[in-house]
C-alpha positions as CSV (number, residue, x, y, z in Angstrom):
1,X,0.0,0.0,0.0
2,X,2.8,2.4,0.9
3,X,4.6,1.7,-2.4
4,X,1.4,2.2,-4.4
5,X,0.7,5.6,-2.8
6,X,4.2,6.7,-3.8
7,X,3.2,6.4,-7.5
8,X,6.4,4.5,-8.2
9,X,7.1,3.4,-11.8
10,X,8.2,-0.1,-10.6
11,X,6.3,-3.1,-12.0
12,X,3.8,-4.9,-9.7
13,X,6.2,-7.6,-8.5
14,X,8.8,-5.0,-7.6
15,X,6.2,-3.1,-5.7
16,X,5.3,-6.2,-3.7
17,X,8.9,-6.7,-2.8
18,X,9.3,-3.1,-1.8
19,X,6.2,-3.4,0.4
20,X,7.7,-6.6,1.9
21,X,11.0,-4.7,2.6
22,X,9.0,-1.9,4.3
23,X,7.1,-4.2,6.6
24,X,10.2,-6.3,7.6
25,X,13.4,-4.4,8.0
26,X,16.3,-5.8,6.1
27,X,18.3,-6.7,9.2
28,X,15.4,-8.9,10.4
29,X,15.1,-10.5,7.0
30,X,18.8,-11.4,7.0
31,X,18.5,-12.9,10.5
32,X,15.5,-15.0,9.4
33,X,17.4,-16.2,6.3
34,X,20.5,-17.1,8.4
35,X,18.4,-19.2,10.9
36,X,16.7,-20.9,8.0
37,X,20.0,-21.8,6.4
38,X,21.3,-23.2,9.8
39,X,18.2,-25.4,10.0
40,X,16.9,-23.9,13.2
41,X,13.3,-23.6,11.9
42,X,11.9,-23.2,15.4
43,X,13.9,-20.1,16.2
44,X,13.2,-18.7,12.7
45,X,9.4,-19.3,13.2
46,X,9.5,-17.6,16.6
47,X,11.3,-14.6,15.1
48,X,8.8,-14.5,12.3
49,X,5.8,-14.5,14.6
50,X,7.4,-11.8,16.8
51,X,8.0,-9.5,13.9
52,X,4.5,-10.1,12.5
53,X,3.0,-9.2,15.9
54,X,5.1,-6.0,16.0
55,X,4.1,-5.0,12.5
56,X,0.4,-5.6,13.1
57,X,0.6,-3.5,16.3
58,X,2.4,-0.7,14.3
59,X,-0.2,-0.9,11.5
60,X,-3.0,-0.6,14.0
61,X,-1.5,2.4,15.7
62,X,-0.9,4.1,12.4
63,X,-4.4,3.5,11.2
64,X,-5.8,4.8,14.5
65,X,-3.6,7.9,14.2
66,X,-4.7,8.4,10.6
67,X,-8.4,8.1,11.7
68,X,-7.9,10.7,14.3
69,X,-6.3,13.0,11.8
70,X,-9.3,12.7,9.5
71,X,-11.6,13.5,12.4
72,X,-9.5,16.5,13.2
73,X,-9.6,17.8,9.6
74,X,-13.3,17.1,9.4
75,X,-14.0,19.0,12.6
76,X,-11.9,22.0,11.4
77,X,-13.8,22.2,8.2
78,X,-17.2,22.1,9.9
79,X,-16.2,24.8,12.3
80,X,-14.2,27.2,10.2
81,X,-11.9,29.5,12.1
82,X,-13.6,32.7,13.2
83,X,-10.6,34.8,14.3
84,X,-7.8,36.5,12.5
85,X,-5.2,34.6,14.6
86,X,-6.9,31.3,13.5
87,X,-6.6,32.4,9.9
88,X,-2.9,32.8,10.2
89,X,-2.6,29.1,11.1
90,X,-4.3,28.0,7.9
91,X,-1.9,26.1,5.6
92,X,-1.1,27.9,2.4
93,X,-2.2,24.9,0.4
94,X,-5.9,25.6,1.2
95,X,-5.6,28.8,-0.8
96,X,-7.7,31.9,-0.6
97,X,-9.9,33.3,-3.4
98,X,-8.5,36.3,-5.2
99,X,-10.2,39.7,-4.8
100,X,-12.3,40.4,-7.9
101,X,-11.1,43.2,-10.1
102,X,-14.4,45.1,-9.6
103,X,-14.5,47.9,-7.0
104,X,-15.5,46.5,-3.6
105,X,-19.2,46.8,-3.0
106,X,-20.2,47.9,-6.5
107,X,-22.2,44.8,-7.2
108,X,-23.8,44.6,-3.8
109,X,-27.0,46.2,-2.5
110,X,-29.4,46.0,0.4
111,X,-29.4,47.9,3.6
112,X,-29.7,44.7,5.6
113,X,-26.3,43.6,4.5
114,X,-27.5,40.2,3.2
115,X,-24.6,39.9,0.8
116,X,-22.2,41.2,3.3
117,X,-23.4,38.7,5.9
118,X,-23.1,35.7,3.5
119,X,-19.7,36.9,2.3
120,X,-18.2,38.9,5.1
121,X,-19.0,36.6,7.9
122,X,-17.1,33.7,6.3
123,X,-13.7,34.0,8.1
124,X,-11.9,31.7,5.6
125,X,-12.5,33.9,2.6
126,X,-10.0,36.7,3.1
127,X,-6.3,37.2,3.2
128,X,-4.4,36.8,6.5
129,X,-3.0,40.3,6.1
130,X,-5.0,42.5,8.5
131,X,-3.2,45.8,8.1
132,X,-1.4,46.9,4.9
133,X,1.1,49.8,4.5
134,X,1.2,50.5,8.2
135,X,-2.2,52.0,8.9
136,X,-4.8,50.8,6.3
137,X,-7.3,47.9,6.7
138,X,-6.4,45.3,4.1
139,X,-8.1,45.4,0.7
140,X,-9.3,41.8,1.3
141,X,-11.0,42.8,4.5
142,X,-12.6,45.8,2.7
143,X,-13.9,43.5,0.0
144,X,-15.8,41.6,2.6
145,X,-17.7,44.7,3.6
146,X,-19.6,46.0,0.5
147,X,-21.3,49.3,0.5
148,X,-24.6,49.2,2.4
149,X,-26.2,51.6,-0.1
150,X,-24.6,51.7,-3.5
151,X,-24.8,54.8,-5.6
152,X,-27.0,53.0,-8.2
153,X,-29.4,51.9,-5.5
154,X,-29.6,55.3,-3.9
155,X,-30.2,57.0,-7.3
156,X,-33.0,54.6,-8.0
157,X,-34.6,55.2,-4.6
158,X,-34.4,59.0,-5.1
159,X,-36.0,58.8,-8.5
160,X,-38.8,56.6,-7.2
161,X,-39.6,58.5,-3.9
162,X,-40.1,61.8,-5.7
163,X,-43.2,60.5,-7.5
164,X,-44.8,58.6,-4.6
165,X,-48.0,59.8,-2.9
166,X,-47.9,60.2,0.9
167,X,-51.1,58.7,2.5
168,X,-50.2,58.9,6.2
169,X,-47.8,60.7,8.6
170,X,-47.0,58.7,11.7
171,X,-45.0,59.6,14.8
172,X,-41.3,58.6,14.6
173,X,-37.9,59.6,13.1
174,X,-36.5,61.5,16.0
175,X,-37.7,65.0,16.9
176,X,-41.4,65.7,17.4
177,X,-41.5,67.8,14.3
178,X,-40.4,64.8,12.2
179,X,-42.7,62.2,10.9
180,X,-42.7,58.7,9.3
181,X,-44.3,59.0,5.9
182,X,-46.3,56.1,4.5
183,X,-46.7,56.1,0.8
184,X,-49.5,54.6,-1.3
185,X,-47.3,51.7,-2.4
186,X,-46.7,50.7,1.3
187,X,-43.1,52.0,1.4
188,X,-42.0,54.4,4.1
189,X,-39.5,57.3,4.6
190,X,-38.5,59.6,7.4
191,X,-39.6,63.2,6.8
192,X,-37.3,65.7,8.6
193,X,-38.8,69.1,8.9
194,X,-36.1,71.4,10.2
195,X,-36.8,73.8,13.0
196,X,-34.4,76.0,11.0
197,X,-33.3,75.7,7.4
198,X,-29.8,74.8,8.4
199,X,-30.9,71.5,9.8
200,X,-32.2,70.2,6.5
201,X,-29.3,71.7,4.8
202,X,-26.8,70.0,7.2
203,X,-28.6,66.7,6.7
204,X,-28.5,66.9,2.9
205,X,-24.9,68.2,2.6
206,X,-23.6,65.6,5.1
207,X,-25.2,62.9,2.9
208,X,-23.5,64.2,-0.3
209,X,-20.2,64.6,1.5
210,X,-20.4,60.9,2.5
211,X,-21.1,60.1,-1.1
212,X,-18.1,62.1,-2.2
213,X,-15.9,60.2,0.3
214,X,-17.3,56.8,-0.8
215,X,-18.9,56.2,2.7
216,X,-22.0,54.2,2.1
217,X,-23.5,54.0,5.6
218,X,-26.1,56.8,5.2
219,X,-29.6,55.9,4.0
220,X,-30.6,57.4,0.6
221,X,-31.9,60.9,0.8
222,X,-34.1,63.1,-1.4
223,X,-35.6,66.6,-1.0
224,X,-39.3,67.4,-1.3
225,X,-41.2,70.7,-1.3
226,X,-44.3,70.7,0.9
227,X,-47.2,71.6,-1.4
228,X,-50.6,70.9,0.2
229,X,-52.3,70.9,-3.1
230,X,-49.7,68.9,-5.0
231,X,-50.0,65.2,-5.8
232,X,-47.4,64.0,-3.2
233,X,-48.8,65.8,-0.1
234,X,-52.5,66.5,-0.8
235,X,-53.7,63.4,1.1
236,X,-52.1,64.5,4.4
237,X,-52.8,68.3,4.1
238,X,-54.7,68.3,7.4
239,X,-51.9,66.5,9.2
240,X,-49.4,69.0,7.9
241,X,-51.5,71.8,9.3
242,X,-51.7,70.2,12.7
243,X,-47.9,69.8,12.7
244,X,-47.6,73.5,11.8
245,X,-45.5,72.6,8.8
246,X,-45.2,75.7,6.6
247,X,-46.3,75.3,3.0
248,X,-43.5,75.4,0.4
249,X,-40.9,74.4,3.0
250,X,-38.2,72.0,1.8
251,X,-37.9,68.8,3.8
252,X,-35.7,65.8,3.5
253,X,-36.9,62.3,2.9
254,X,-34.6,59.4,3.9
255,X,-35.3,55.7,3.3
256,X,-36.8,54.0,6.3
257,X,-34.9,50.8,7.3
258,X,-36.8,48.3,9.5
259,X,-35.4,46.1,12.2
260,X,-32.7,48.5,13.5
261,X,-30.9,48.0,16.8
262,X,-28.6,50.1,18.9
263,X,-24.8,50.3,18.5
264,X,-22.2,50.9,21.2
265,X,-18.7,52.2,21.1
266,X,-16.3,49.3,20.5
267,X,-13.8,48.4,23.3
268,X,-10.7,50.0,21.8
269,X,-12.5,53.4,21.6
270,X,-14.1,53.4,25.0
271,X,-13.0,55.3,28.0
272,X,-9.8,53.7,29.2
273,X,-9.2,52.0,25.9
274,X,-5.9,52.3,24.1
275,X,-7.4,53.5,20.9
276,X,-7.6,51.8,17.5
277,X,-4.1,51.5,16.1
278,X,-2.3,48.9,14.0
279,X,-0.1,47.5,16.8
280,X,-3.1,46.3,18.9
281,X,-2.3,42.6,19.3
282,X,-5.9,41.8,20.2
283,X,-7.1,42.8,16.6
284,X,-5.7,39.5,15.3
285,X,-7.8,37.5,17.7
286,X,-11.1,39.3,17.0
287,X,-13.9,37.6,15.0
288,X,-14.1,38.7,11.5
289,X,-17.5,40.3,12.2
290,X,-15.9,42.6,14.8
291,X,-13.1,43.6,12.4
292,X,-15.6,44.6,9.8
293,X,-17.5,46.7,12.3
294,X,-14.2,48.4,13.3
295,X,-13.6,49.2,9.7
296,X,-16.9,51.0,9.6
297,X,-16.0,52.9,12.8
298,X,-12.9,54.2,11.1
299,X,-15.1,55.8,8.5
300,X,-17.6,57.0,11.0
301,X,-14.9,58.8,13.1
302,X,-13.3,60.4,10.0
303,X,-16.7,61.5,8.7
304,X,-17.9,63.0,12.0
305,X,-14.6,64.9,12.3
306,X,-15.1,66.4,8.8
307,X,-18.7,67.4,9.4
308,X,-18.1,68.4,13.0
309,X,-21.2,66.5,13.9
310,X,-21.4,66.7,17.7
311,X,-24.6,64.7,18.0
312,X,-23.0,61.3,18.0
313,X,-19.6,60.4,19.4
314,X,-18.7,63.8,20.6
315,X,-21.9,64.1,22.7
316,X,-21.1,60.7,24.3
317,X,-17.6,61.9,25.2
318,X,-19.1,65.1,26.6
319,X,-21.5,63.1,28.8
320,X,-18.6,61.4,30.6
321,X,-18.4,64.4,32.8
322,X,-21.4,63.2,34.8
323,X,-22.0,59.7,33.4
324,X,-18.9,57.5,33.7
325,X,-20.6,54.8,31.6
326,X,-21.7,57.0,28.8
327,X,-19.5,55.2,26.3
328,X,-21.0,51.9,27.3
329,X,-24.5,52.9,26.2
330,X,-26.0,53.1,22.7
331,X,-24.5,55.9,20.6
332,X,-26.9,58.7,19.5
333,X,-28.0,58.6,15.9
334,X,-26.2,55.4,15.2
335,X,-27.9,52.0,14.6
336,X,-27.2,48.5,13.2
337,X,-29.1,46.9,10.4
338,X,-30.2,43.3,10.8
339,X,-27.2,42.3,8.8
340,X,-24.8,44.1,11.2
341,X,-24.0,47.2,9.2
342,X,-23.6,50.5,10.9
343,X,-26.3,53.1,9.9
344,X,-25.5,56.8,10.4
345,X,-28.8,58.7,10.7
346,X,-30.0,62.2,11.7
347,X,-26.9,64.0,10.4
348,X,-28.6,67.4,10.6
349,X,-26.0,68.7,13.1
350,X,-23.2,68.2,10.6
351,X,-21.5,70.9,8.6
352,X,-23.7,74.0,8.9
353,X,-24.8,73.8,12.5
354,X,-21.7,71.8,13.6
355,X,-19.4,74.5,12.1
356,X,-21.4,77.3,13.8
357,X,-20.8,75.8,17.3
358,X,-17.4,74.3,16.4
359,X,-15.5,76.2,19.1
360,X,-17.5,74.5,21.8
361,X,-17.1,71.0,20.5
362,X,-13.8,70.9,18.6
363,X,-11.8,69.5,21.5
364,X,-14.1,66.5,21.7
365,X,-13.8,65.9,17.9
366,X,-10.1,66.1,18.2
367,X,-10.0,63.6,21.1
368,X,-12.1,61.1,19.1
369,X,-9.9,61.4,16.0
370,X,-6.8,61.1,18.2
371,X,-7.9,57.6,19.2
372,X,-7.9,56.4,15.5
373,X,-4.8,55.4,13.5
374,X,-6.3,52.7,11.2
375,X,-8.2,53.8,8.1
376,X,-10.0,52.5,5.1
377,X,-7.6,53.1,2.2
378,X,-10.3,54.4,-0.2
379,X,-11.5,57.0,2.3
380,X,-7.9,58.1,2.9
381,X,-7.3,58.3,-0.9
382,X,-10.3,60.5,-1.4
383,X,-9.4,62.7,1.5
384,X,-5.8,63.0,0.1
385,X,-7.2,64.1,-3.3
386,X,-9.5,66.7,-1.8
387,X,-6.5,68.0,0.2
388,X,-4.2,68.1,-2.8
389,X,-6.7,69.7,-5.2
390,X,-8.4,71.9,-2.6
391,X,-11.7,71.7,-4.4
392,X,-14.0,70.2,-1.7
393,X,-16.5,73.0,-2.0
394,X,-16.8,72.8,-5.8
395,X,-17.0,69.0,-5.9
396,X,-19.6,68.9,-3.1
397,X,-21.8,71.6,-4.8
398,X,-21.5,69.9,-8.2
399,X,-22.6,66.5,-6.7
400,X,-25.6,68.1,-5.0
401,X,-26.8,70.0,-8.1
402,X,-26.3,66.9,-10.2
403,X,-28.5,64.7,-8.1
404,X,-31.0,67.1,-6.4
405,X,-33.4,69.3,-8.4
406,X,-34.2,71.3,-5.3
407,X,-30.6,72.2,-4.7
408,X,-31.1,75.9,-5.5
409,X,-33.8,76.2,-2.9
410,X,-31.8,74.4,-0.3
411,X,-28.8,76.7,-0.5
412,X,-25.2,75.8,0.1
413,X,-22.3,76.4,2.5
414,X,-21.3,80.0,3.2
415,X,-17.7,81.0,2.3
416,X,-16.7,80.7,5.9
417,X,-18.1,77.2,6.3
418,X,-16.6,76.1,3.0
419,X,-13.2,77.2,4.3
420,X,-13.8,75.3,7.5
421,X,-14.6,72.1,5.5
422,X,-11.4,72.4,3.5
423,X,-9.4,73.1,6.6
424,X,-10.8,70.0,8.3
425,X,-10.0,67.9,5.3
426,X,-6.4,69.2,5.6
427,X,-6.3,68.3,9.3
428,X,-7.6,64.8,8.7
429,X,-5.1,64.3,5.9
430,X,-2.3,65.4,8.2
431,X,-3.5,63.1,10.9
432,X,-3.4,60.1,8.5
433,X,0.2,61.1,7.5
434,X,1.3,61.3,11.1
435,X,-0.1,57.8,11.7
436,X,1.7,56.5,8.7
437,X,5.0,58.0,9.9
438,X,4.5,56.5,13.4
439,X,3.6,53.0,12.3
440,X,5.5,52.5,9.0
C-alpha cells in the first residue's frame, strides 16, 4: 500500500517486494534467512511470529492515528476559524480566493447587508493580512464589507420616492416635528422638517459629502417641497396643518430601514481604551464580524470629524463628565441593520450647525480622532485628493446639483463654512500622514 501511494514506476512484483521490505526491516530478514540456512526452523518461526505481531501493532497504531487525523480535519472544516489569529494558522495549500477586479461593493446592494453577511462573515475567505502599508485595513477585508447603499441603488430610490404619494404621517424619526411618511405603495420614509433651514441643509450636505468620500453607511436621501395641493402631499394636508409645517418648505426624505438595533462604542475606543491603532495585538484574535465593524467605525470617526457632527460620538464623550458609563451605552444617531451594518442617521448637526458651534465641540472631535490610527484606504485616498486639489467646495456643490433638483432652494455652505470644510480635510489628511510615519 505504501509503495502504491508513492506512485512508483516499478512493476507490480517489484512493488510487492518493496512493500515486503518496508514491513520487515532488512536486518530482520537477513537474520531469518540465516536461521533458515542453519536449519533452526523453530527459532526462525519464533522470530517471524514476533516480527509479524510488532508489524500488526504498528499498523493498528498508524491506522488509528490516521483516523484521528481525518476526524480533526473534518472538525476543522465544519467549524471554520472565526478569528484573525486562526486564519494565520491556515496552511497555504488551502488557498484563498483572489479579490475580484471590480471595486468593492459595486455589485452589492441592500441595507440589511445580506450579501455582506453571507460573504463577510465567512472567516476563511479573506487574506491573512489585516493591516497593509502600516495604517490601512487590508483590501481583502474591505472586500468583505460591501457598500450598504450603492450609488446605483440610492439613485433609483431618489427617482422613485419623488413620485410617490404620501397617504399617512405617523410619529417617529427623532424630533417631534419629524414624521414617518407612509406612501401609497406601502413603502416608508423619514420626513425631517427642520426647526431651522440649516438642519435640512446640514442633513443633505452631510449625505452628499459621505457620497463624495465613498462612505455608504447613510440611507438614501431626497428633498421634497411641501405643497398641500400637490399630488405628493394632498392626502395629508390636514396632518401638515396640525404639525404646523409651513407650505412650500423644503424637507428631507430618507429611506426607512426596518429592524434596526442600537450600537455601542467598540472596546478600543471606549474610556480607558488604548485607541484603534495597527499594533493592537488583540485585533488578530477578533472575530471577522468585529473587524468589519471596526472598519466602519474608522469611516464614522473620519466622517464626523469632517462634518463636526457633535450629536453622535462627541456628545457621548461630553457626557462622561457626569456619566462614567456614557461610552458603554448606545450611541446617539447610530444604529445597526439586521445584517450588522452601521447606519448613520440624523446628520442634521453636521457641517452647517456643527461649524457654527465648532468652538464649543472641537476638543471632543479632536479627542475622538486622536484615538484612531487605522483607516479605510479608499477613504484616505479621497481625503488626500481633496486635500491636494483643494476643491472640496466645488465638488460637493456639483454633486448636490447633479442629483438634487431642489438644490437651488436648499442653498449651500457659506464662504466661511466652505473654508472650515477644506481646513478639516487638511487636518484629517495630516493626521493620517502622522499615523503613517508613526507605524510605518
